[in-house]
C-alpha positions, 0 to 999 in steps of 0.5 A: 522538537524535543522527543517528549514533546513530540510523543505527547503531541502525536499521542494527543493528535493521532487518534483524532485523525483515526490513526494509532500511535504504535504504528508511528513510534518508529518513524516519529522523528520523520513526522517530527521534522515535517510538523517543525517545518509546518510550525515555522511556516505559520510563525509559531513558537513551538508544537505547544502553540500548534496545538492550540493553533489546531484548536482554533483552526479545524481546517489545519487538522487536513494539513496535519494529516498530510504531514502523517502520511508515511512512504517507505518502500522500494522494488521486491520488498519483503521478497518472501511475499513476492516469492510466494506470489510467483511460486503459488499465489499467482498461479492459482488465481490465474487458473481459477480465472481461466477456469472461470472463463475470465479474460483478465486477472485484476490487482489493486495496490493500496498505498503504492507510494511511488509505484515500486511495489505495482511495478515489481508485480508487473515485473514478476508477471511478465517475466515469470507468469505470463508465458504460461498464461499467455491468453490471460491479461493482467492489470494492476490498479494502484492508489495513494493518497499522495499526489506527489508520490503518484507522479513519481510513479508515472513517471516511473524512474528511480535511483539505484538504492530503490532496486537493491532487492530486485533480482538483477536478471529482472532489473536487466530486462525490465528497467533502462539505466539512465544517468541518475538511476533506472526507468521502467520500460514501457511494456512493464508500465503498461498493465499499471494504472495509477489513481490519486485516491484515499482509501479512507474516503473511497474505493475503486469498484473492483472485483479484484483477484489480489489486493495488496494493502502493506504498511498502510491501514494495518500499521496506522489506522486505528481499529475502527478505520481498520475495520472499515477498510477491511470492509472495503476490501472484502467487498471488492475481492472476489470469492477465493481472491488474496489479500496480502498484508505485511508480515508483521501486521494482522487483521482487526481482532475477530475478522472473519472470512480469511484464512492464511494462504500457505505458511507465509505470514501476511497473505490471506485467502478470502473465503468462497463462502463469505457472507456480506458483513461476515468479517466484522 
């Protein structure tokens, strides 16, 4: 597919899926390859004919949507985020939970892909914070729209390049070497529950003390869908809880009820006095 044809097609198709072109600019060639394969499967001559096919077959839009799922992640991705979670955010959340008489700290990883993010969080908690909060449970719900990604996450085994950013001492304690990579040890898998779920359609009940939504809604969704997603997140985040997005992302313009947490870009604290609907 020529780049000019691909750009024209995506700029036409993405808004119909409530997705935004700027988020796909850098990963567009990955999407092109998937679309090319789909075009060949359908016996079509090119992307122009595929556009006509979409007009004539509305059910094909779901297939195109799946071709636009982007999964780029690794353990300890953006170490500054996890350093801030380890050094400040999780400790404050844990102290507040203990003070409030709660039995466990609950986290939600949205768009967890193959599980690198929630497993990193589980490793961080067990090795750094659990010794200080031995009476406090720690649970992570990890959701993703892609059933294949969730299957890989539940399997919990990864090639070495997925672990290149994880501190070596953590890797040695939390993962077992195999012939072709590493597998997460059972005690680090135990806090994590994986679920196939599309944040655009539904969300878990909650409430959660920490929600991570990095490189999903606030990169790829259009503004209206971003606001819908933020509403779901806000309703499920406890007052004073933490929301983590990517450092290059931003919340929808005019969103209220969140304040930056410390100096790290991308981590927000929910106001303790946020009223329902105030964020929009």
